[in-house]
TIRO-674667 format. One record per residue (C-alpha): residue number from 1; z, x, y; residue in three letters. Coordinates in Angstrom, 2 decimals. Each point is the difference from the previous one (the first is absolute). Layout:
N
PT    k       pz       px       py    r
PT  NUM        Z        X        Y  ALA
...
This chain:
580
PT    k       pz       px       py    r
PT    1     3.00  -106.04    75.74  MET
PT    2     3.48     1.01     1.13  LYS
PT    3     0.54     1.75     3.33  THR
PT    4     3.30     1.52     1.15  VAL
PT    5     0.44     0.76     3.71  LEU
PT    6     2.69     2.68     0.31  THR
PT    7     2.12     0.74     3.05  ALA
PT    8     2.52     2.84     0.21  ILE
PT    9     2.03    -0.66     3.14  ASN
PT   10     2.09     2.46     1.99  ALA
PT   11     3.14    -2.17    -0.31  LYS
PT   12     1.15    -2.97    -2.04  TYR
PT   13     0.31    -2.20     3.09  ILE
PT   14    -3.72     0.46     0.75  HIS
PT   15    -2.77    -2.19    -1.35  THR
PT   16    -3.67     0.93    -0.29  ASN
PT   17    -2.24    -2.25     2.06  LEU
PT   18    -3.30     1.58    -1.07  ALA
PT   19     0.21    -0.89    -3.70  VAL
PT   20     1.04    -3.53     0.86  ARG
PT   21    -3.03    -0.46     2.23  TYR
PT   22    -2.26     1.40    -2.73  LEU
PT   23     1.40    -2.38    -2.59  LYS
PT   24     0.00    -3.16     2.09  THR
PT   25    -3.47     0.68     1.47  TYR
PT   26    -1.47     0.64    -3.44  ALA
PT   27     1.62    -3.13    -1.42  GLN
PT   28    -1.46    -1.99     2.87  LYS
PT   29    -3.41     1.23    -1.14  HIS
PT   30     0.53    -1.09    -3.59  GLY
PT   31     1.27     3.24    -1.53  CYS
PT   32     2.74    -0.27    -2.61  THR
PT   33     2.22     2.22    -2.12  GLY
PT   34     1.47     1.87     2.98  ILE
PT   35     3.61     1.22    -0.17  HIS
PT   36     2.27     1.87     2.41  LEU
PT   37     2.24     2.92    -0.98  ALA
PT   38     2.32     1.26     2.71  GLU
PT   39     2.26     3.07    -0.21  TYR
PT   40     1.55     2.57     2.35  THR
PT   41    -0.39     3.76     0.33  ILE
PT   42     3.53     0.31    -1.42  ASN
PT   43    -1.12    -1.29    -3.39  HIS
PT   44    -0.71     2.69    -2.57  TYR
PT   45    -3.71     0.49    -0.70  ASN
PT   46     0.55    -0.55    -3.71  ASP
PT   47     1.65    -3.33     0.70  TYR
PT   48    -2.93    -1.20     2.11  ILE
PT   49    -2.44     1.35    -2.58  LEU
PT   50     1.68    -1.84    -2.86  SER
PT   51     0.28    -3.25     1.95  GLU
PT   52    -3.69     0.09     0.93  LEU
PT   53    -1.08     0.96    -3.51  TYR
PT   54     1.82    -2.99    -1.50  ARG
PT   55    -2.18    -2.28     2.11  GLN
PT   56    -3.19     1.44    -1.55  LYS
PT   57    -2.27    -0.50     3.04  PRO
PT   58    -3.76     0.42    -0.11  ASP
PT   59     0.02     0.90     3.69  LEU
PT   60     2.96     1.94     1.43  LEU
PT   61    -0.01     0.21     3.79  ILE
PT   62     2.40     1.97     2.19  PHE
PT   63     0.80    -0.48     3.70  SER
PT   64     0.16     3.51     1.49  CYS
PT   65     1.93     1.30     3.01  TYR
PT   66     1.28     3.37     1.13  ILE
PT   67     3.42    -0.68    -1.54  TRP
PT   68    -1.27    -0.80    -3.51  ASN
PT   69    -3.38     1.70    -0.57  ILE
PT   70     1.34     2.94    -2.01  ARG
PT   71     1.99    -2.37    -2.21  GLN
PT   72    -3.01    -2.27    -0.41  VAL
PT   73    -2.27     2.86    -1.07  LEU
PT   74     2.56     1.29    -2.49  ASP
PT   75     0.43    -3.46    -1.56  ILE
PT   76    -3.75    -0.65     0.01  ALA
PT   77    -0.70     3.33    -1.69  SER
PT   78     2.51    -0.68    -2.75  THR
PT   79    -1.11    -3.59    -0.41  TYR
PT   80    -3.59     1.09    -0.56  LYS
PT   81     1.14     2.26    -2.84  LYS
PT   82     1.74    -2.83    -1.83  VAL
PT   83    -2.62    -2.64     0.82  SER
PT   84    -3.41     1.61     0.68  PRO
PT   85    -1.79    -3.36    -0.02  SER
PT   86     1.99    -1.38     2.96  THR
PT   87    -1.91     0.12     3.28  THR
PT   88     2.20     1.50     2.73  ILE
PT   89    -0.80    -0.72     3.64  ILE
PT   90     1.80     1.13     3.15  LEU
PT   91     0.06    -1.63     3.43  GLY
PT   92     1.92     0.22     3.26  GLY
PT   93     0.09     2.20     3.10  PRO
PT   94     0.79     3.25    -1.84  GLU
PT   95    -3.27    -0.11    -1.97  VAL
PT   96    -2.24    -1.90     2.43  SER
PT   97    -1.36     3.20     1.54  PHE
PT   98    -0.66     1.92    -3.21  GLU
PT   99    -3.40     1.39    -0.93  GLN
PT  100    -1.71    -0.36    -3.42  PRO
PT  101     1.41     3.42    -0.94  SER
PT  102     3.42    -1.69    -0.25  PHE
PT  103    -1.16    -1.62    -3.23  LEU
PT  104    -0.99     3.39    -1.39  GLU
PT  105     3.41     1.43     0.90  ASP
PT  106     1.81    -2.96    -1.56  HIS
PT  107    -1.85    -0.96    -3.17  ARG
PT  108     2.61    -2.64    -0.80  CYS
PT  109    -1.29    -2.10     2.91  VAL
PT  110    -3.14    -2.03    -0.66  ASP
PT  111    -0.50    -1.43     3.48  ALA
PT  112     1.49    -0.22     3.49  VAL
PT  113    -0.04    -3.01     2.31  MET
PT  114    -0.36     1.21     3.60  LYS
PT  115     1.25    -1.86     3.05  GLY
PT  116     0.66    -3.74    -0.10  GLU
PT  117    -0.01    -0.79    -3.67  GLY
PT  118    -0.12    -3.77    -0.40  GLU
PT  119    -3.78    -0.43    -0.12  GLY
PT  120    -0.50     3.15    -2.04  THR
PT  121     2.67    -1.11    -2.47  PHE
PT  122    -1.66    -3.36    -0.65  VAL
PT  123    -3.35     1.73    -0.58  SER
PT  124     1.64     2.46    -2.41  LEU
PT  125     1.62    -2.77    -2.02  LEU
PT  126    -3.33    -1.79    -0.29  ARG
PT  127    -1.73     3.22    -0.99  HIS
PT  128     2.46     0.78    -2.78  PHE
PT  129    -0.14    -3.61    -1.18  SER
PT  130    -3.71     0.51    -0.56  GLY
PT  131    -1.41    -2.39     2.60  ASP
PT  132     0.07     2.00     3.22  GLY
PT  133    -1.90     2.63     1.94  LEU
PT  134    -0.48     3.53    -1.30  PRO
PT  135     2.52     2.46     1.44  LEU
PT  136    -2.69     1.59     2.16  SER
PT  137    -0.39    -3.29     1.87  LYS
PT  138     3.70    -0.55     0.74  ILE
PT  139     0.90     1.23     3.53  PRO
PT  140     3.20     2.01     0.54  GLY
PT  141     0.07     1.85    -3.30  LEU
PT  142     0.11     3.47    -1.50  LEU
PT  143    -0.87    -0.08    -3.68  TYR
PT  144    -1.03     2.22    -2.89  ARG
PT  145    -2.72    -0.56    -2.58  ASP
PT  146    -2.04     2.17    -2.33  ASP
PT  147    -2.10     1.22     2.92  ALA
PT  148     3.03     1.21     2.01  GLY
PT  149     2.17    -1.30     2.84  CYS
PT  150    -1.26    -2.35     2.69  HIS
PT  151     1.00    -1.48     3.36  ASP
PT  152    -1.25    -3.50     0.85  THR
PT  153     0.93     0.18     3.68  GLY
PT  154     2.33    -2.13     2.07  SER
PT  155     1.48    -3.27    -1.18  CYS
PT  156    -0.81    -3.33     1.62  THR
PT  157     2.65    -1.38     2.38  ALA
PT  158     1.07    -3.53    -0.86  ILE
PT  159     1.06    -2.93     2.14  ASP
PT  160     3.81     0.29     0.07  LEU
PT  161     0.39    -3.76    -0.18  ASP
PT  162    -1.53     0.26    -3.48  GLU
PT  163     3.08     1.88    -1.23  LEU
PT  164     2.38    -2.39    -1.80  PRO
PT  165     3.73     0.02     0.67  PHE
PT  166     1.20     3.13    -1.85  PRO
PT  167     3.16    -1.54    -1.52  TYR
PT  168    -1.24    -3.13    -1.78  PRO
PT  169     2.73     0.11    -2.65  ASP
PT  170     2.86    -0.25     2.48  GLY
PT  171     2.76     2.46     0.73  PHE
PT  172     2.60    -0.39    -2.75  ASP
PT  173    -0.95     3.35    -1.54  ALA
PT  174    -0.03     1.68     3.42  LEU
PT  175     3.47    -0.87     1.21  LYS
PT  176     1.41     2.44     2.60  ASP
PT  177    -3.25     1.94     0.16  ARG
PT  178    -2.21     0.56     3.05  ILE
PT  179    -3.09    -2.19    -0.07  LEU
PT  180    -3.15     1.23     1.74  TYR
PT  181    -2.66    -1.99     1.77  TYR
PT  182    -3.26     0.82     1.76  GLU
PT  183    -1.41    -1.96     2.93  ALA
PT  184    -2.63     2.54     1.07  SER
PT  185    -1.76     3.14    -1.12  ARG
PT  186    -0.99     2.91     2.20  GLY
PT  187     1.34     1.31     3.29  CYS
PT  188    -1.40     0.14     3.55  PRO
PT  189     1.33     3.53     0.46  PHE
PT  190    -1.27     3.29    -1.36  ASN
PT  191     3.12     2.09    -0.65  CYS
PT  192    -1.23     3.03    -1.90  GLN
PT  193     2.98     0.30    -2.37  TYR
PT  194    -0.55    -3.55    -1.29  CYS
PT  195    -2.50    -1.24    -2.59  LEU
PT  196    -1.05    -2.67     2.48  SER
PT  197    -1.84     2.75     1.87  SER
PT  198    -2.55    -0.11    -2.83  SER
PT  199    -0.89    -3.64     0.63  PHE
PT  200    -1.00    -1.96     3.07  HIS
PT  201     0.87    -3.49     1.12  GLY
PT  202     2.63    -2.58    -0.87  VAL
PT  203    -0.41    -3.15    -2.08  ARG
PT  204     2.47    -2.87     0.17  PHE
PT  205     0.79    -2.93    -2.17  ARG
PT  206    -0.13    -3.33     1.75  SER
PT  207     3.24    -1.05     1.68  VAL
PT  208     0.07    -3.22    -2.01  GLU
PT  209    -0.31     1.84    -3.29  ARG
PT  210     2.79     2.43     0.93  VAL
PT  211     2.23    -2.91     0.98  ARG
PT  212    -0.56    -1.63    -3.40  GLN
PT  213     0.96     3.19    -1.83  ASP
PT  214     3.05     0.68     2.13  LEU
PT  215     1.28    -3.51    -0.56  GLN
PT  216     0.25     0.82    -3.72  VAL
PT  217     2.33     2.91     0.81  PHE
PT  218     2.01    -2.18     2.35  LEU
PT  219     0.36    -2.84    -2.48  ASP
PT  220     1.23     2.45    -2.66  ALA
PT  221     2.45     1.61     2.48  GLN
PT  222    -0.94     3.53    -1.13  VAL
PT  223     2.04     2.80     1.54  ARG
PT  224    -2.70     2.13     1.66  GLN
PT  225    -3.76    -0.03     0.48  VAL
PT  226    -1.58     3.21     1.19  LYS
PT  227    -3.44    -0.19     1.59  PHE
PT  228    -2.15     3.00    -0.96  VAL
PT  229    -2.37    -0.44     2.96  ASP
PT  230    -0.57     3.31     1.79  ARG
PT  231     0.42    -1.57     3.44  THR
PT  232     1.08    -3.60    -0.36  PHE
PT  233    -0.34    -0.84     3.70  ASN
PT  234    -3.45     1.55     0.44  ALA
PT  235    -1.10    -3.53     0.93  ASP
PT  236     2.57    -1.39     2.44  ARG
PT  237    -0.91    -3.66    -0.57  LYS
PT  238     0.11     0.37    -3.79  PHE
PT  239     3.43     1.68     0.07  ALA
PT  240     1.34    -2.60     2.46  TRP
PT  241    -1.10    -2.87    -2.24  GLU
PT  242     1.64     1.49    -3.10  ILE
PT  243     3.25     0.93     1.77  TRP
PT  244     0.24    -3.45     1.55  ARG
PT  245    -0.61    -1.66    -3.36  PHE
PT  246     2.70     2.08    -1.71  LEU
PT  247     2.49    -0.76     2.74  SER
PT  248    -0.72    -3.73    -0.04  GLU
PT  249     0.27    -0.11    -3.81  HIS
PT  250     2.87     2.48    -0.33  ASP
PT  251     2.09    -0.62    -3.13  ASN
PT  252     2.93     2.04     1.30  GLY
PT  253    -0.32     2.50    -2.86  VAL
PT  254    -3.32     1.82    -0.22  THR
PT  255    -0.68     3.19     1.96  ASN
PT  256    -3.57     0.98     0.91  PHE
PT  257    -0.86     3.66     0.59  HIS
PT  258    -3.00     0.95     2.15  PHE
PT  259    -1.57     3.33     0.96  GLU
PT  260    -1.02    -0.50     3.62  ILE
PT  261    -1.32     1.85     3.00  SER
PT  262     2.79    -0.49     2.54  ALA
PT  263    -2.14     0.56     3.08  ASP
PT  264    -2.21    -2.96    -0.96  LEU
PT  265     2.88    -2.45     0.50  LEU
PT  266    -0.19    -1.77     3.34  ASP
PT  267     2.89    -1.48     1.99  GLU
PT  268    -0.65    -3.56    -1.18  GLU
PT  269     0.08     1.01    -3.67  THR
PT  270     3.14     2.09     0.46  ILE
PT  271     1.75    -2.87     1.77  ALA
PT  272    -0.80    -2.22    -2.97  TYR
PT  273     1.10     2.62    -2.54  LEU
PT  274     3.35     0.25     1.80  ASN
PT  275     0.67    -3.62    -0.98  THR
PT  276    -0.56     0.14    -3.77  VAL
PT  277     2.77    -0.02    -2.58  ARG
PT  278     1.88     3.25    -0.43  ASP
PT  279    -1.42     1.66    -3.11  GLY
PT  280    -3.20    -2.04    -0.20  LEU
PT  281    -2.25     2.91     1.02  PHE
PT  282     0.12     3.75    -0.46  GLN
PT  283    -2.42     2.38     1.73  PHE
PT  284    -1.23     3.43    -1.04  GLU
PT  285    -1.45     1.95     2.93  ILE
PT  286    -1.83     3.29    -0.42  GLY
PT  287     0.76     2.34     2.88  VAL
PT  288    -0.84     3.16    -2.02  GLN
PT  289     0.27     2.33     3.03  SER
PT  290     0.50    -0.03     3.76  THR
PT  291    -2.00     3.22     0.50  ASN
PT  292    -3.24    -0.86     1.91  PRO
PT  293    -1.93     2.90    -1.54  GLN
PT  294     1.03    -1.07    -3.49  THR
PT  295    -0.92    -3.62     0.60  LEU
PT  296    -3.41     1.01     1.31  LYS
PT  297    -0.65     2.17    -3.06  ALA
PT  298     0.73    -2.86    -2.40  ILE
PT  299    -2.00    -2.45     2.16  GLN
PT  300     3.02    -2.09     0.84  ARG
PT  301     0.55    -1.34     3.50  ALA
PT  302     2.79     1.52     2.10  ASP
PT  303     2.02    -3.14     0.60  ARG
PT  304     3.64     0.84    -0.61  PHE
PT  305     1.05    -1.42     3.39  ASP
PT  306    -1.47    -3.36    -0.99  ALA
PT  307     1.57     0.21    -3.47  ILE
PT  308     3.37     0.83     1.53  SER
PT  309    -0.12    -2.96     2.39  ARG
PT  310    -0.97    -2.36    -2.81  THR
PT  311     2.68     1.25    -2.40  VAL
PT  312     2.65    -0.45     2.68  GLN
PT  313    -1.29    -3.46     0.91  ALA
PT  314     0.09    -1.11    -3.65  VAL
PT  315     3.52     1.44    -0.31  GLN
PT  316     1.24    -2.36     2.70  LYS
PT  317    -0.32    -2.86    -2.47  GLY
PT  318     2.39     1.80    -2.41  ARG
PT  319    -1.78    -1.82    -2.81  ASN
PT  320    -2.77     2.27    -1.34  ILE
PT  321     0.57     3.28    -1.81  HIS
PT  322    -2.41     2.70     1.10  GLN
PT  323    -0.91     3.02    -2.13  HIS
PT  324    -1.62     2.84     1.94  LEU
PT  325    -1.94     2.74    -1.80  ASP
PT  326    -0.57     3.66     0.80  LEU
PT  327    -2.23     2.43    -1.93  ILE
PT  328     0.86     3.71    -0.14  ALA
PT  329    -2.86     2.45    -0.53  GLY
PT  330    -2.63    -1.61     2.21  LEU
PT  331    -2.42     2.29     1.87  PRO
PT  332     1.38     1.99     2.96  HIS
PT  333     3.54    -1.32    -0.35  GLU
PT  334     2.38     2.94    -0.31  ASP
PT  335     3.73    -0.16    -0.72  TYR
PT  336     1.12    -0.48     3.65  PRO
PT  337    -2.70    -2.62     0.53  SER
PT  338     1.11    -1.93    -3.06  PHE
PT  339     3.58     0.16     1.26  ALA
PT  340    -1.17    -1.64     3.24  GLU
PT  341    -1.79    -2.74    -1.97  SER
PT  342     3.13    -0.54    -2.08  PHE
PT  343     2.27    -0.22     3.05  ASN
PT  344    -2.32    -2.45     1.75  ALA
PT  345    -0.08    -2.34    -3.00  VAL
PT  346     3.70     0.36    -0.82  TYR
PT  347     0.96    -1.01     3.53  ARG
PT  348    -1.72    -3.33    -0.60  LEU
PT  349     2.64    -0.65    -2.70  HIS
PT  350    -2.23    -1.64    -2.59  PRO
PT  351     1.65    -1.42    -3.11  GLU
PT  352    -1.88     2.62    -2.04  GLN
PT  353    -1.50     3.33     1.03  LEU
PT  354    -2.36     1.14    -2.74  GLN
PT  355    -0.62     3.75     0.11  LEU
PT  356    -3.00     0.53    -2.26  GLY
PT  357    -2.21     2.98    -0.74  PHE
PT  358    -3.75     0.16     0.27  LEU
PT  359    -1.86    -0.90    -3.20  LYS
PT  360    -3.52     1.43     0.01  VAL
PT  361    -1.54    -2.93    -1.86  LEU
PT  362    -3.33    -0.02    -1.78  LYS
PT  363    -2.55    -1.76     2.16  GLY
PT  364     1.94     0.46     3.24  SER
PT  365    -1.43     1.71     3.06  GLY
PT  366     2.99     2.36    -0.08  MET
PT  367    -1.21     1.61    -3.23  ARG
PT  368    -3.24     0.97     1.70  ARG
PT  369     1.94     1.56     2.90  MET
PT  370     2.28     2.23    -2.07  CYS
PT  371    -1.98     3.22     0.20  GLU
PT  372    -0.48    -0.28     3.76  GLU
PT  373     3.71    -0.71     0.57  LEU
PT  374     1.34     2.43    -2.64  SER
PT  375     1.76    -2.83    -1.81  ILE
PT  376     1.33     1.00    -3.40  SER
PT  377     1.08    -2.69    -2.45  TYR
PT  378     0.93    -0.52    -3.63  HIS
PT  379    -2.98    -0.13    -2.34  ASP
PT  380     1.67    -2.72    -2.05  ALA
PT  381     0.88    -3.52     1.16  PRO
PT  382     1.44    -1.03     2.39  PRO
PT  383    -1.83     2.90     1.76  TYR
PT  384     2.88     0.57     2.37  GLU
PT  385    -0.30     2.53     2.82  VAL
PT  386     1.39     3.52    -0.56  LEU
PT  387    -0.81     1.55     3.38  SER
PT  388    -2.34    -0.32     2.97  THR
PT  389    -1.19     2.19     2.84  ASP
PT  390     3.06    -1.20     1.93  ALA
PT  391     2.66    -0.51    -2.68  LEU
PT  392     1.15     2.54    -2.59  SER
PT  393     1.22    -0.74    -3.51  PHE
PT  394     3.48     1.11     1.09  ASP
PT  395    -0.08    -2.67     2.70  GLU
PT  396    -1.30    -2.60    -2.44  ILE
PT  397     2.98     0.74    -2.24  LEU
PT  398     2.35    -0.36     2.96  GLN
PT  399    -1.53    -3.36     0.87  LEU
PT  400     0.39    -1.06    -3.64  LYS
PT  401     3.71     0.74     0.26  ALA
PT  402     0.19    -1.98     3.26  ILE
PT  403    -1.85    -2.89    -1.64  GLU
PT  404     2.65    -0.12    -2.72  HIS
PT  405     2.74    -0.29     2.61  MET
PT  406    -1.91    -2.71     1.87  VAL
PT  407    -0.45    -1.96    -3.23  GLU
PT  408     3.65     0.42    -0.98  THR
PT  409     1.66    -0.72     3.31  TYR
PT  410    -2.47    -1.97     2.11  TYR
PT  411    -2.31    -1.94    -2.28  ASN
PT  412     2.73    -0.92    -2.44  SER
PT  413     1.40    -2.26     2.75  ALA
PT  414     3.52     0.98    -1.08  ARG
PT  415     0.87     2.23     2.95  PHE
PT  416    -1.41    -1.87     2.99  GLY
PT  417     3.15    -0.22     2.15  ARG
PT  418     1.03     3.54    -0.94  THR
PT  419    -3.33     1.50     1.00  LEU
PT  420     0.08    -1.79     3.34  ARG
PT  421     3.32     1.70     0.63  PHE
PT  422    -0.64     3.53    -1.33  VAL
PT  423    -3.67     0.71     0.80  VAL
PT  424     0.50     0.08     3.82  PRO
PT  425     2.31     3.02    -0.47  PHE
PT  426    -3.19     2.02    -0.65  TRP
PT  427    -2.72     0.76     2.52  ASP
PT  428    -2.57    -2.06    -1.89  THR
PT  429    -0.11    -2.19    -3.11  PRO
PT  430    -2.27     2.54    -1.68  PHE
PT  431     2.47     2.84     0.61  SER
PT  432     2.75    -2.12    -1.59  PHE
PT  433    -1.96    -0.60    -3.20  PHE
PT  434    -1.26     3.59     0.00  GLU
PT  435     3.53     1.39     0.14  GLU
PT  436     1.23    -2.58    -2.50  LEU
PT  437    -2.75     1.07    -2.44  ALA
PT  438     0.91     3.68     0.42  GLU
PT  439     3.70    -0.75    -0.62  TYR
PT  440    -0.96    -2.04    -3.07  TYR
PT  441    -1.91     2.97    -1.44  ALA
PT  442     2.72     2.51     0.90  GLN
PT  443     2.53    -2.20    -1.80  SER
PT  444    -2.10    -0.01    -3.14  GLY
PT  445    -0.26    -3.78     0.12  MET
PT  446    -3.71     0.02    -0.83  GLN
PT  447     0.69     1.21    -3.53  ASN
PT  448     1.34    -3.32    -1.31  ALA
PT  449     0.03    -3.73     0.63  SER
PT  450     2.95    -1.46     1.88  HIS
PT  451     1.90    -3.26     0.19  SER
PT  452     0.22    -2.11     3.12  GLN
PT  453     3.58     1.20     0.53  PHE
PT  454    -1.11     3.61    -0.19  GLU
PT  455    -2.71    -0.54     2.62  MET
PT  456     2.49    -1.75     2.27  ILE
PT  457     2.46     2.87    -0.34  SER
PT  458    -2.74     2.58     0.54  PHE
PT  459    -1.05    -1.58     3.31  LEU
PT  460     3.63    -0.07     1.11  TYR
PT  461     0.49     3.67    -0.90  ARG
PT  462    -3.17     0.96     1.83  PHE
PT  463     0.92    -1.83     3.18  PHE
PT  464     3.70     0.87     0.05  SER
PT  465    -0.79     3.71    -0.40  ALA
PT  466    -2.11    -0.11     3.17  ARG
PT  467     1.96    -2.53     2.06  PHE
PT  468     3.58    -0.15    -1.34  PRO
PT  469     1.31    -1.81     3.08  ALA
PT  470    -2.20    -3.02    -0.81  SER
PT  471     0.40     0.13    -3.78  ALA
PT  472     2.46    -2.90    -0.12  ASP
PT  473    -2.41    -2.35     1.75  LYS
PT  474    -2.79     1.11    -2.31  ALA
PT  475     2.20    -0.90    -2.97  ALA
PT  476     0.56    -3.46     1.45  TRP
PT  477    -3.72    -0.50     0.55  MET
PT  478    -0.64     0.97    -3.61  LEU
PT  479     2.63    -2.56    -0.97  ARG
PT  480    -1.86    -2.64     2.01  PHE
PT  481    -3.27     0.81    -1.79  ASP
PT  482     1.72    -0.17    -3.38  MET
PT  483     1.38    -3.45     0.78  TYR
PT  484    -3.45    -1.17     1.06  LEU
PT  485    -1.11     0.37    -3.61  HIS
PT  486     3.02    -0.94    -2.03  GLU
PT  487     3.64    -0.97     0.08  LYS
PT  488     1.43     3.44    -0.63  ILE
PT  489     2.63     0.51    -2.67  ARG
PT  490    -0.15     3.78    -0.18  LYS
PT  491    -0.25     2.43     2.92  PHE
PT  492    -1.05     3.64     0.35  PRO
PT  493     2.88     2.48     0.23  ASP
PT  494    -0.41     0.56     3.74  PHE
PT  495     0.43    -3.70     0.80  MET
PT  496     3.15    -2.04     0.20  GLU
PT  497     0.38    -2.47    -2.85  THR
PT  498    -0.15    -3.77     0.40  ASP
PT  499     1.74    -0.93     3.26  ARG
PT  500    -0.27    -3.80    -0.16  THR
PT  501     3.70    -0.26    -0.90  GLY
PT  502     0.88     1.21     3.51  LEU
PT  503    -1.55    -3.15     1.46  TYR
PT  504     0.42    -2.40    -2.92  ALA
PT  505     1.75    -2.67     2.03  LYS
PT  506    -2.57     0.03     2.80  ALA
PT  507    -2.88    -0.05    -2.49  ILE
PT  508     1.42    -2.91    -1.98  LEU
PT  509     0.55    -1.86     3.25  GLY
PT  510    -3.65     0.54     0.89  PHE
PT  511    -1.19    -1.63    -3.23  TYR
PT  512     2.43    -2.90     0.39  GLN
PT  513    -1.37    -0.87     3.44  ASP
PT  514    -2.74    -2.61    -0.44  GLU
PT  515    -1.55     0.92     3.34  GLN
PT  516    -0.54     3.58    -1.20  ASN
PT  517    -1.67    -1.23    -3.19  ILE
PT  518    -2.21    -2.34     2.00  GLN
PT  519    -0.98     2.76     2.42  ARG
PT  520    -0.47     2.99    -2.31  TYR
PT  521    -0.32    -1.41    -3.54  LEU
PT  522    -1.42    -3.52     0.28  PRO
PT  523    -1.35     0.05    -3.56  SER
PT  524     3.58     0.48    -1.26  PHE
PT  525     1.38    -3.23     1.44  ARG
PT  526     2.41    -1.79    -2.35  ASP
PT  527     0.43     3.18    -2.04  MET
PT  528     3.47     1.31    -0.84  GLU
PT  529     0.97     3.14     1.99  PRO
PT  530     0.67     1.96    -3.21  LYS
PT  531    -3.54    -0.68    -1.19  ARG
PT  532    -1.45     0.96     3.37  ILE
PT  533     1.85     3.30    -0.29  LEU
PT  534    -2.11     0.93    -3.01  ARG
PT  535    -3.26    -0.50     1.93  LEU
PT  536     0.82     1.72     3.28  VAL
PT  537     2.10     2.82     1.39  HIS
PT  538     1.78     0.63     3.30  ILE
PT  539     0.57     3.59     1.09  GLU
PT  540     1.87     1.15     3.10  VAL
PT  541    -1.42     3.09     1.68  PHE
PT  542     1.84     2.20     2.54  PRO
PT  543    -3.00    -0.31     2.35  PHE
PT  544    -3.05    -2.17     0.56  ASP
PT  545    -2.49     0.98    -2.73  ALA
PT  546    -2.89    -1.18     2.17  GLU
PT  547     1.18     2.12     2.94  GLN
PT  548     2.10     2.84    -1.50  PRO
PT  549     1.03     1.29     3.42  ALA
PT  550     1.93    -3.23     0.58  ARG
PT  551     3.50     0.54    -1.39  GLU
PT  552     2.32    -2.73    -1.23  GLY
PT  553     0.27    -1.93    -3.26  ARG
PT  554    -3.02    -2.10    -0.87  CYS
PT  555    -0.41    -2.34    -2.98  ALA
PT  556    -3.26    -0.61    -1.88  TYR
PT  557    -0.82    -2.71    -2.52  LEU
PT  558    -2.41     1.06    -2.78  PHE
PT  559    -1.73    -3.01    -1.59  ASP
PT  560    -1.52     0.96    -3.38  TYR
PT  561    -1.60    -3.38    -0.46  SER
PT  562    -2.42     0.82     2.81  ARG
PT  563    -1.99     3.23    -0.32  ARG
PT  564    -3.14     1.36     1.62  ASP
PT  565    -3.02     1.43    -1.86  LEU
PT  566     1.66     3.40    -0.18  LEU
PT  567     3.09    -1.39    -1.69  GLY
PT  568     2.31     0.16     3.02  ASN
PT  569     2.62    -2.72     0.24  ALA
PT  570     0.27    -1.94     3.22  LEU
PT  571     2.67     1.73     2.12  ALA
PT  572     1.59    -1.96     2.85  GLN
PT  573     2.58     1.11     2.50  LYS
PT  574     2.85    -2.50    -0.04  ILE
PT  575     3.10    -0.83     1.99  ASP
PT  576     2.89     0.79    -2.33  LEU
PT  577     3.32    -0.88     1.57  SER
PT  578     2.88     2.43    -0.29  GLY
PT  579    -1.89     3.30    -0.42  ILE
PT  580    -0.02     1.20     3.57  GLY
């Protein structure tokens, strides 16, 4: 019997952890003939259909999420027409809360695995091989037979240490892709917008087992491992042991991403985190809102003060990128209230500020609250909010426009120095992005895609129209940001062209001084100055780019051999003789 586990990911850089756990767990239990087929939502349905059909599976199983369910159902429907004898089964969070009527509505689907699928999957394979339980005896299943559609109840939770390492074949085929890992299942919190509100309790793998798995990633020097745990540090001792292990066995390359609850970090843990290698860890922290009434409604503790203190304490180490999340459309949060939440989070200066919109997920407590709170949302996945009792659709659209500006100018990490300079000219960060979004729409910019140069020029036009007296400094700050990412050869029209010739003698003298190389570019020792020139850049600014109010020429060295996780080159202020 041939089984094909199919994943349709949101992006090429993603990998699907669920199908890998299903395959490796089933193989551990003696099941054979299991194959993976991985695509993205950008693939044409006919392409995926033809690729799957060529494999001629007996069992065709799809991993279903809000971003791919419509595509999955379309492909499954067509596949059933060309191969009626193939058994098609769905699994994943988007179908785990369906009722038996789902099978009547989608006749192409023969069964649905609900919840954790590993145990159910093994039982299904044994059933279809002819030596297993009848479908009615397999927990965690919706299925159809001649008598109708049936629900066998909840699946059985497994010991997480029983899950094999999900990447047994190595990583050659997964180069430059994000690899996912799971150390626990469940969440101690009960946030009503999250699927975790439908389950209770948290289960952990043993620390020793997690260490063994992580060592495989470390030995292979993979680029990034993203933990999918809902709240990685729900158990302080567990998180401490894993973080300490990763720091002690750091390979200098791999980055580990964790979703954490910031207020659960104590002073001792933060002090330790401040010492780890820059880029080793990355934290995602869900703030969601700072409105007490909103937090109470979604059963989330009001702890922004504690989050704020923790974020600032972690920032002192200057070694861990922090991504802070907000959700627009939550109960009782109107437009002014969301602006306050945005301003509070922005002023913490996280590396990323994710402005998301409420998804009213199947199985979440939020879906049961919609009528009471007058929450309107899309009928189709991803079930995104349209309006609430506190937020109109007009305001949702305005926040969408603001989100686009935040993504373009803040989260892109290409305008960091510029934003630090220009945003304080407005009363609040939110009012800056709000006005920027309005100017973007008025300019007709939303009607087409734009190059990086065009977005740079647009920001300059926007700022210079409002504050012409400071436009020149804004242009210089944009220049600084451009140099952080690349050694510029071409400049926007409003900028001066390459000015290095003005200070050529001083710059060459800098590279010829062995003490300068030892101090600023130690990895370039014994390298010819002309070769060093290709790997770095020196730019002379008319003021201190770190303190724009301080006038006087200031030289910066941009080292493109050393970049942070966001792609920024290392920029160092240097003493360049003869420029004063």
